[in-house]
C-alpha positions as protocol buffer text, in pm:
chain_id: "A"
residue {
  index: 1
  type: MET
  ca { x: 13734 y: 6240 z: 7566 }
}
residue {
  index: 2
  type: THR
  ca { x: 13437 y: 6230 z: 7805 }
}
residue {
  index: 3
  type: LEU
  ca { x: 13337 y: 6423 z: 8111 }
}
residue {
  index: 4
  type: THR
  ca { x: 13255 y: 6254 z: 8432 }
}
residue {
  index: 5
  type: VAL
  ca { x: 12893 y: 6210 z: 8549 }
}
residue {
  index: 6
  type: PRO
  ca { x: 12900 y: 6520 z: 8766 }
}
residue {
  index: 7
  type: GLY
  ca { x: 13046 y: 6710 z: 8476 }
}
residue {
  index: 8
  type: GLU
  ca { x: 12766 y: 6585 z: 8244 }
}
residue {
  index: 9
  type: ILE
  ca { x: 12500 y: 6683 z: 8509 }
}
residue {
  index: 10
  type: ALA
  ca { x: 12656 y: 7027 z: 8539 }
}
residue {
  index: 11
  type: ALA
  ca { x: 12647 y: 7070 z: 8166 }
}
residue {
  index: 12
  type: LYS
  ca { x: 12282 y: 6972 z: 8144 }
}
residue {
  index: 13
  type: TYR
  ca { x: 12193 y: 7196 z: 8431 }
}
residue {
  index: 14
  type: ASP
  ca { x: 12375 y: 7494 z: 8275 }
}
residue {
  index: 15
  type: SER
  ca { x: 12213 y: 7432 z: 7943 }
}
residue {
  index: 16
  type: PHE
  ca { x: 11856 y: 7454 z: 8109 }
}
residue {
  index: 17
  type: GLY
  ca { x: 11804 y: 7080 z: 8074 }
}
residue {
  index: 18
  type: TYR
  ca { x: 11920 y: 7040 z: 7712 }
}
residue {
  index: 19
  type: THR
  ca { x: 12167 y: 6757 z: 7646 }
}
residue {
  index: 20
  type: VAL
  ca { x: 12507 y: 6871 z: 7525 }
}
residue {
  index: 21
  type: GLU
  ca { x: 12688 y: 6572 z: 7368 }
}
residue {
  index: 22
  type: ASN
  ca { x: 13011 y: 6738 z: 7263 }
}
residue {
  index: 23
  type: PRO
  ca { x: 13260 y: 6707 z: 7545 }
}
residue {
  index: 24
  type: VAL
  ca { x: 13442 y: 7035 z: 7446 }
}
residue {
  index: 25
  type: ALA
  ca { x: 13117 y: 7225 z: 7433 }
}
residue {
  index: 26
  type: GLN
  ca { x: 13029 y: 7081 z: 7774 }
}
residue {
  index: 27
  type: ILE
  ca { x: 13363 y: 7201 z: 7930 }
}
residue {
  index: 28
  type: LEU
  ca { x: 13324 y: 7551 z: 7762 }
}
residue {
  index: 29
  type: LEU
  ca { x: 12965 y: 7582 z: 7878 }
}
residue {
  index: 30
  type: VAL
  ca { x: 13024 y: 7486 z: 8235 }
}
residue {
  index: 31
  type: SER
  ca { x: 13347 y: 7701 z: 8257 }
}
residue {
  index: 32
  type: ILE
  ca { x: 13194 y: 8011 z: 8099 }
}
residue {
  index: 33
  type: LYS
  ca { x: 12878 y: 8004 z: 8302 }
}
residue {
  index: 34
  type: THR
  ca { x: 13074 y: 7929 z: 8625 }
}
residue {
  index: 35
  type: PHE
  ca { x: 13327 y: 8207 z: 8551 }
}
residue {
  index: 36
  type: THR
  ca { x: 13050 y: 8462 z: 8450 }
}
residue {
  index: 37
  type: GLY
  ca { x: 12848 y: 8368 z: 8762 }
}
residue {
  index: 38
  type: ALA
  ca { x: 13142 y: 8411 z: 8993 }
}
residue {
  index: 39
  type: ILE
  ca { x: 13223 y: 8752 z: 8841 }
}
residue {
  index: 40
  type: VAL
  ca { x: 12877 y: 8884 z: 8900 }
}
residue {
  index: 41
  type: TYR
  ca { x: 12830 y: 8710 z: 9238 }
}
residue {
  index: 42
  type: PRO
  ca { x: 13024 y: 8716 z: 9465 }
}
residue {
  index: 43
  type: VAL
  ca { x: 13327 y: 8906 z: 9308 }
}
residue {
  index: 44
  type: PHE
  ca { x: 13140 y: 9220 z: 9180 }
}
residue {
  index: 45
  type: THR
  ca { x: 12920 y: 9240 z: 9494 }
}
residue {
  index: 46
  type: ASN
  ca { x: 13222 y: 9212 z: 9712 }
}
residue {
  index: 47
  type: ILE
  ca { x: 13403 y: 9485 z: 9536 }
}
residue {
  index: 48
  type: VAL
  ca { x: 13098 y: 9721 z: 9565 }
}
residue {
  index: 49
  type: THR
  ca { x: 13079 y: 9636 z: 9934 }
}
residue {
  index: 50
  type: LEU
  ca { x: 13446 y: 9692 z: 9981 }
}
residue {
  index: 51
  type: ILE
  ca { x: 13408 y: 10042 z: 9813 }
}
residue {
  index: 52
  type: PHE
  ca { x: 13104 y: 10135 z: 10011 }
}
residue {
  index: 53
  type: CYS
  ca { x: 13242 y: 10020 z: 10349 }
}
residue {
  index: 54
  type: SER
  ca { x: 13575 y: 10199 z: 10288 }
}
residue {
  index: 55
  type: LEU
  ca { x: 13387 y: 10525 z: 10227 }
}
residue {
  index: 56
  type: CYS
  ca { x: 13168 y: 10479 z: 10534 }
}
residue {
  index: 57
  type: GLN
  ca { x: 13488 y: 10402 z: 10748 }
}
residue {
  index: 58
  type: HIS
  ca { x: 13659 y: 10721 z: 10603 }
}
residue {
  index: 59
  type: CYS
  ca { x: 13343 y: 10926 z: 10706 }
}
residue {
  index: 60
  type: CYS
  ca { x: 13369 y: 10765 z: 11045 }
}
residue {
  index: 61
  type: THR
  ca { x: 13736 y: 10870 z: 11067 }
}
residue {
  index: 62
  type: LEU
  ca { x: 13636 y: 11231 z: 10977 }
}
residue {
  index: 63
  type: ILE
  ca { x: 13368 y: 11241 z: 11248 }
}
residue {
  index: 64
  type: ASP
  ca { x: 13612 y: 11096 z: 11500 }
}
residue {
  index: 65
  type: ASN
  ca { x: 13872 y: 11361 z: 11412 }
}
residue {
  index: 66
  type: LEU
  ca { x: 13619 y: 11635 z: 11450 }
}
residue {
  index: 67
  type: THR
  ca { x: 13512 y: 11496 z: 11788 }
}
residue {
  index: 68
  type: GLN
  ca { x: 13870 y: 11488 z: 11915 }
}
residue {
  index: 69
  type: ASP
  ca { x: 13913 y: 11847 z: 11796 }
}
residue {
  index: 70
  type: VAL
  ca { x: 13608 y: 11943 z: 12005 }
}
residue {
  index: 71
  type: LEU
  ca { x: 13742 y: 11763 z: 12301 }
}
residue {
  index: 72
  type: LYS
  ca { x: 14080 y: 11924 z: 12277 }
}
residue {
  index: 73
  type: ILE
  ca { x: 13948 y: 12280 z: 12285 }
}
residue {
  index: 74
  type: PRO
  ca { x: 13928 y: 12428 z: 12636 }
}
residue {
  index: 75
  type: PRO
  ca { x: 13578 y: 12549 z: 12740 }
}
residue {
  index: 76
  type: GLU
  ca { x: 13698 y: 12908 z: 12768 }
}
residue {
  index: 77
  type: ALA
  ca { x: 13809 y: 12900 z: 12406 }
}
residue {
  index: 78
  type: PHE
  ca { x: 13495 y: 12717 z: 12276 }
}
residue {
  index: 79
  type: GLY
  ca { x: 13333 y: 13038 z: 12172 }
}
residue {
  index: 80
  type: PRO
  ca { x: 13099 y: 13113 z: 11881 }
}
residue {
  index: 81
  type: HIS
  ca { x: 13377 y: 13113 z: 11617 }
}
residue {
  index: 82
  type: GLN
  ca { x: 13503 y: 12769 z: 11724 }
}
residue {
  index: 83
  type: GLN
  ca { x: 13147 y: 12636 z: 11737 }
}
residue {
  index: 84
  type: ILE
  ca { x: 13067 y: 12774 z: 11396 }
}
residue {
  index: 85
  type: ASP
  ca { x: 13381 y: 12606 z: 11261 }
}
residue {
  index: 86
  type: VAL
  ca { x: 13268 y: 12272 z: 11398 }
}
residue {
  index: 87
  type: PHE
  ca { x: 12929 y: 12334 z: 11227 }
}
residue {
  index: 88
  type: ARG
  ca { x: 13112 y: 12407 z: 10900 }
}
residue {
  index: 89
  type: HIS
  ca { x: 13320 y: 12080 z: 10915 }
}
residue {
  index: 90
  type: LYS
  ca { x: 13008 y: 11875 z: 11010 }
}
residue {
  index: 91
  type: ALA
  ca { x: 12811 y: 12038 z: 10712 }
}
residue {
  index: 92
  type: ARG
  ca { x: 13088 y: 11911 z: 10481 }
}
residue {
  index: 93
  type: ILE
  ca { x: 13068 y: 11556 z: 10629 }
}
residue {
  index: 94
  type: ASP
  ca { x: 12690 y: 11572 z: 10590 }
}
residue {
  index: 95
  type: ASP
  ca { x: 12720 y: 11657 z: 10230 }
}
residue {
  index: 96
  type: VAL
  ca { x: 12959 y: 11354 z: 10169 }
}
residue {
  index: 97
  type: LEU
  ca { x: 12699 y: 11125 z: 10352 }
}
residue {
  index: 98
  type: GLU
  ca { x: 12414 y: 11255 z: 10136 }
}
residue {
  index: 99
  type: ASN
  ca { x: 12608 y: 11182 z: 9819 }
}
residue {
  index: 100
  type: LEU
  ca { x: 12700 y: 10837 z: 9944 }
}
residue {
  index: 101
  type: GLN
  ca { x: 12339 y: 10773 z: 10014 }
}
residue {
  index: 102
  type: ALA
  ca { x: 12238 y: 10885 z: 9673 }
}
residue {
  index: 103
  type: ILE
  ca { x: 12488 y: 10664 z: 9510 }
}
residue {
  index: 104
  type: PHE
  ca { x: 12485 y: 10345 z: 9721 }
}
residue {
  index: 105
  type: SER
  ca { x: 12123 y: 10321 z: 9829 }
}
residue {
  index: 106
  type: LEU
  ca { x: 12003 y: 10088 z: 9552 }
}
residue {
  index: 107
  type: PRO
  ca { x: 12335 y: 9894 z: 9511 }
}
residue {
  index: 108
  type: SER
  ca { x: 12370 y: 9832 z: 9888 }
}
residue {
  index: 109
  type: PHE
  ca { x: 12006 y: 9730 z: 9909 }
}
residue {
  index: 110
  type: LEU
  ca { x: 12039 y: 9476 z: 9636 }
}
residue {
  index: 111
  type: ILE
  ca { x: 12375 y: 9339 z: 9785 }
}
residue {
  index: 112
  type: ILE
  ca { x: 12198 y: 9292 z: 10124 }
}
residue {
  index: 113
  type: VAL
  ca { x: 11896 y: 9114 z: 9953 }
}
residue {
  index: 114
  type: ALA
  ca { x: 12124 y: 8899 z: 9751 }
}
residue {
  index: 115
  type: ASN
  ca { x: 12337 y: 8792 z: 10045 }
}
residue {
  index: 116
  type: PHE
  ca { x: 12034 y: 8744 z: 10260 }
}
residue {
  index: 117
  type: LEU
  ca { x: 11875 y: 8500 z: 10017 }
}
residue {
  index: 118
  type: SER
  ca { x: 12204 y: 8326 z: 9961 }
}
residue {
  index: 119
  type: CYS
  ca { x: 12233 y: 8262 z: 10338 }
}
residue {
  index: 120
  type: GLY
  ca { x: 11868 y: 8152 z: 10359 }
}
residue {
  index: 121
  type: SER
  ca { x: 11924 y: 7901 z: 10060 }
}
residue {
  index: 122
  type: ILE
  ca { x: 12243 y: 7756 z: 10222 }
}
residue {
  index: 123
  type: VAL
  ca { x: 12097 y: 7734 z: 10572 }
}
residue {
  index: 124
  type: GLY
  ca { x: 11790 y: 7567 z: 10410 }
}
residue {
  index: 125
  type: TRP
  ca { x: 12003 y: 7312 z: 10232 }
}
residue {
  index: 126
  type: PHE
  ca { x: 12189 y: 7206 z: 10548 }
}
residue {
  index: 127
  type: LEU
  ca { x: 11872 y: 7185 z: 10755 }
}
residue {
  index: 128
  type: HIS
  ca { x: 11658 y: 6989 z: 10490 }
}
residue {
  index: 129
  type: PHE
  ca { x: 11925 y: 6747 z: 10354 }
}
residue {
  index: 130
  type: SER
  ca { x: 12160 y: 6529 z: 10543 }
}
residue {
  index: 131
  type: LEU
  ca { x: 12538 y: 6591 z: 10503 }
}
residue {
  index: 132
  type: GLY
  ca { x: 12572 y: 6235 z: 10356 }
}
residue {
  index: 133
  type: SER
  ca { x: 12383 y: 6353 z: 10041 }
}
residue {
  index: 134
  type: TYR
  ca { x: 12642 y: 6617 z: 9978 }
}
residue {
  index: 135
  type: GLU
  ca { x: 12962 y: 6564 z: 9766 }
}
residue {
  index: 136
  type: PRO
  ca { x: 13273 y: 6705 z: 9945 }
}
residue {
  index: 137
  type: PHE
  ca { x: 13318 y: 6976 z: 9684 }
}
residue {
  index: 138
  type: MET
  ca { x: 12949 y: 7082 z: 9739 }
}
residue {
  index: 139
  type: ILE
  ca { x: 13007 y: 7117 z: 10110 }
}
residue {
  index: 140
  type: VAL
  ca { x: 13322 y: 7326 z: 10059 }
}
residue {
  index: 141
  type: GLU
  ca { x: 13143 y: 7542 z: 9810 }
}
residue {
  index: 142
  type: SER
  ca { x: 12833 y: 7592 z: 10039 }
}
residue {
  index: 143
  type: VAL
  ca { x: 13044 y: 7678 z: 10333 }
}
residue {
  index: 144
  type: PHE
  ca { x: 13244 y: 7930 z: 10125 }
}
residue {
  index: 145
  type: ASN
  ca { x: 12943 y: 8086 z: 9980 }
}
residue {
  index: 146
  type: GLY
  ca { x: 12778 y: 8103 z: 10320 }
}
residue {
  index: 147
  type: PHE
  ca { x: 13063 y: 8263 z: 10503 }
}
residue {
  index: 148
  type: ASN
  ca { x: 13108 y: 8509 z: 10211 }
}
residue {
  index: 149
  type: ALA
  ca { x: 12742 y: 8603 z: 10210 }
}
residue {
  index: 150
  type: PHE
  ca { x: 12704 y: 8634 z: 10586 }
}
residue {
  index: 151
  type: GLY
  ca { x: 13023 y: 8821 z: 10617 }
}
residue {
  index: 152
  type: CYS
  ca { x: 12920 y: 9059 z: 10337 }
}
residue {
  index: 153
  type: LEU
  ca { x: 12582 y: 9115 z: 10497 }
}
residue {
  index: 154
  type: VAL
  ca { x: 12717 y: 9179 z: 10847 }
}
residue {
  index: 155
  type: THR
  ca { x: 13003 y: 9397 z: 10719 }
}
residue {
  index: 156
  type: VAL
  ca { x: 12760 y: 9640 z: 10532 }
}
residue {
  index: 157
  type: LEU
  ca { x: 12520 y: 9668 z: 10830 }
}
residue {
  index: 158
  type: TRP
  ca { x: 12805 y: 9699 z: 11090 }
}
residue {
  index: 159
  type: THR
  ca { x: 13012 y: 9952 z: 10904 }
}
residue {
  index: 160
  type: ALA
  ca { x: 12727 y: 10176 z: 10790 }
}
residue {
  index: 161
  type: GLY
  ca { x: 12552 y: 10140 z: 11129 }
}
residue {
  index: 162
  type: SER
  ca { x: 12863 y: 10287 z: 11302 }
}
residue {
  index: 163
  type: LEU
  ca { x: 12791 y: 10630 z: 11151 }
}
residue {
  index: 164
  type: PRO
  ca { x: 12494 y: 10715 z: 11381 }
}
residue {
  index: 165
  type: ILE
  ca { x: 12709 y: 10605 z: 11682 }
}
residue {
  index: 166
  type: ARG
  ca { x: 12990 y: 10831 z: 11587 }
}
residue {
  index: 167
  type: MET
  ca { x: 12749 y: 11124 z: 11508 }
}
residue {
  index: 168
  type: GLN
  ca { x: 12607 y: 11076 z: 11861 }
}
residue {
  index: 169
  type: LYS
  ca { x: 12950 y: 11089 z: 12020 }
}
residue {
  index: 170
  type: LEU
  ca { x: 13016 y: 11414 z: 11837 }
}
residue {
  index: 171
  type: LYS
  ca { x: 12689 y: 11562 z: 11973 }
}
residue {
  index: 172
  type: GLU
  ca { x: 12776 y: 11459 z: 12314 }
}
residue {
  index: 173
  type: ALA
  ca { x: 13122 y: 11607 z: 12300 }
}
residue {
  index: 174
  type: PHE
  ca { x: 12978 y: 11933 z: 12168 }
}
residue {
  index: 175
  type: HIS
  ca { x: 12717 y: 11940 z: 12429 }
}
residue {
  index: 176
  type: ASN
  ca { x: 12956 y: 11870 z: 12728 }
}
residue {
  index: 177
  type: LYS
  ca { x: 13202 y: 12127 z: 12598 }
}
residue {
  index: 178
  type: SER
  ca { x: 12936 y: 12402 z: 12544 }
}
residue {
  index: 179
  type: HIS
  ca { x: 12776 y: 12313 z: 12878 }
}
residue {
  index: 180
  type: LEU
  ca { x: 13108 y: 12356 z: 13059 }
}
residue {
  index: 181
  type: ARG
  ca { x: 13152 y: 12690 z: 12881 }
}
residue {
  index: 182
  type: LEU
  ca { x: 12805 y: 12797 z: 12988 }
}
residue {
  index: 183
  type: PHE
  ca { x: 12895 y: 12730 z: 13349 }
}
residue {
  index: 184
  type: THR
  ca { x: 13227 y: 12905 z: 13309 }
}
residue {
  index: 185
  type: MET
  ca { x: 13137 y: 13220 z: 13109 }
}
residue {
  index: 186
  type: GLN
  ca { x: 12767 y: 13262 z: 13198 }
}
residue {
  index: 187
  type: ASN
  ca { x: 12687 y: 13346 z: 12840 }
}
residue {
  index: 188
  type: PHE
  ca { x: 12337 y: 13222 z: 12766 }
}
residue {
  index: 189
  type: GLU
  ca { x: 12319 y: 13364 z: 12423 }
}
residue {
  index: 190
  type: GLU
  ca { x: 12526 y: 13068 z: 12275 }
}
residue {
  index: 191
  type: SER
  ca { x: 12277 y: 12809 z: 12352 }
}
residue {
  index: 192
  type: GLN
  ca { x: 12119 y: 12864 z: 11994 }
}
residue {
  index: 193
  type: LEU
  ca { x: 12416 y: 12713 z: 11837 }
}
residue {
  index: 194
  type: ARG
  ca { x: 12384 y: 12406 z: 12045 }
}
residue {
  index: 195
  type: ARG
  ca { x: 12017 y: 12380 z: 11970 }
}
residue {
  index: 196
  type: GLU
  ca { x: 12091 y: 12381 z: 11594 }
}
residue {
  index: 197
  type: LEU
  ca { x: 12311 y: 12078 z: 11637 }
}
residue {
  index: 198
  type: PHE
  ca { x: 12075 y: 11875 z: 11837 }
}
residue {
  index: 199
  type: GLU
  ca { x: 11753 y: 11945 z: 11653 }
}
residue {
  index: 200
  type: LYS
  ca { x: 11886 y: 11789 z: 11345 }
}
residue {
  index: 201
  type: PRO
  ca { x: 11832 y: 11396 z: 11346 }
}
residue {
  index: 202
  type: ASP
  ca { x: 12131 y: 11164 z: 11329 }
}
residue {
  index: 203
  type: PHE
  ca { x: 12219 y: 11051 z: 10975 }
}
residue {
  index: 204
  type: VAL
  ca { x: 12134 y: 10687 z: 10901 }
}
residue {
  index: 205
  type: PHE
  ca { x: 12204 y: 10511 z: 10583 }
}
residue {
  index: 206
  type: THR
  ca { x: 11902 y: 10336 z: 10423 }
}
residue {
  index: 207
  type: GLY
  ca { x: 11851 y: 10092 z: 10138 }
}
residue {
  index: 208
  type: CYS
  ca { x: 11599 y: 10242 z: 9910 }
}
residue {
  index: 209
  type: ASP
  ca { x: 11433 y: 10389 z: 10220 }
}
residue {
  index: 210
  type: MET
  ca { x: 11319 y: 10032 z: 10307 }
}
residue {
  index: 211
  type: ILE
  ca { x: 11614 y: 9916 z: 10543 }
}
residue {
  index: 212
  type: SER
  ca { x: 11794 y: 10133 z: 10796 }
}
residue {
  index: 213
  type: TYR
  ca { x: 12152 y: 10036 z: 10825 }
}
residue {
  index: 214
  type: ARG
  ca { x: 12211 y: 10009 z: 11202 }
}
residue {
  index: 215
  type: ARG
  ca { x: 12417 y: 9769 z: 11408 }
}
residue {
  index: 216
  type: SER
  ca { x: 12105 y: 9631 z: 11569 }
}
residue {
  index: 217
  type: SER
  ca { x: 11992 y: 9526 z: 11226 }
}
residue {
  index: 218
  type: VAL
  ca { x: 12254 y: 9249 z: 11231 }
}
residue {
  index: 219
  type: LEU
  ca { x: 12067 y: 9055 z: 11501 }
}
residue {
  index: 220
  type: ALA
  ca { x: 11732 y: 9130 z: 11332 }
}
residue {
  index: 221
  type: ALA
  ca { x: 11869 y: 8991 z: 11005 }
}
residue {
  index: 222
  type: ILE
  ca { x: 12000 y: 8674 z: 11171 }
}
residue {
  index: 223
  type: GLY
  ca { x: 11669 y: 8623 z: 11346 }
}
residue {
  index: 224
  type: THR
  ca { x: 11468 y: 8672 z: 11037 }
}
residue {
  index: 225
  type: LEU
  ca { x: 11695 y: 8447 z: 10842 }
}
residue {
  index: 226
  type: LEU
  ca { x: 11658 y: 8157 z: 11081 }
}
residue {
  index: 227
  type: THR
  ca { x: 11290 y: 8208 z: 11134 }
}
residue {
  index: 228
  type: TYR
  ca { x: 11178 y: 8218 z: 10774 }
}
residue {
  index: 229
  type: THR
  ca { x: 11415 y: 7946 z: 10673 }
}
residue {
  index: 230
  type: VAL
  ca { x: 11268 y: 7708 z: 10924 }
}
residue {
  index: 231
  type: LEU
  ca { x: 10915 y: 7810 z: 10827 }
}
residue {
  index: 232
  type: VAL
  ca { x: 10977 y: 7747 z: 10456 }
}
residue {
  index: 233
  type: ILE
  ca { x: 11133 y: 7399 z: 10528 }
}
residue {
  index: 234
  type: THR
  ca { x: 10851 y: 7302 z: 10764 }
}
residue {
  index: 235
  type: SER
  ca { x: 10589 y: 7405 z: 10513 }
}
residue {
  index: 236
  type: LYS
  ca { x: 10748 y: 7209 z: 10233 }
}
residue {
  index: 237
  type: SER
  ca { x: 10789 y: 6901 z: 10458 }
}
residue {
  index: 238
  type: GLU
  ca { x: 10417 y: 6878 z: 10540 }
}
């Protein structure tokens, strides 16, 4: 019972350069390390990403529902009581967002860094080596990992980055409705409530206060990924 040459190479790689002569031990070593590595990345990171993005999407739905409620209220009925009720619902959403920020700030940051580095390494391989030097299974694995890493990276930034956009739409709906009421009712004392809403900055998710999760960050990440990957390959080739 013997392993093929790629299997022996994989066993030596997984044993940090030490030779494993027993074929059964080779199979167990390669299988266990491959399975454990797949559980940690990408399975576990994808699960955390799914939970985080689902909660972000739920918050977006709450904001959209509140925005629709504001739009449905006639200007004449959008008095102080209705405006305070909007503030009350928005305060609850803000509390949920603050809790999500406290829980997922570090995990989401690590997920973005891990997927960014994974994308960089895969792009670097394809730019530095020719496709002829790859085995077919290596190409399939690289493409799968690349799509997974890039998709996870874009999903986190795109989903979390939609929250400031939804918040801005809520502010615009509130402003337009209160503005129409001001023209209709000629009550200038209610402008204080509108000022309270617009003075508070829009909520933006951050990763350890180092990365702001906005949709514009997707293009920035792609540009940074390609730029630094090409720079690293160029410096190593010289």
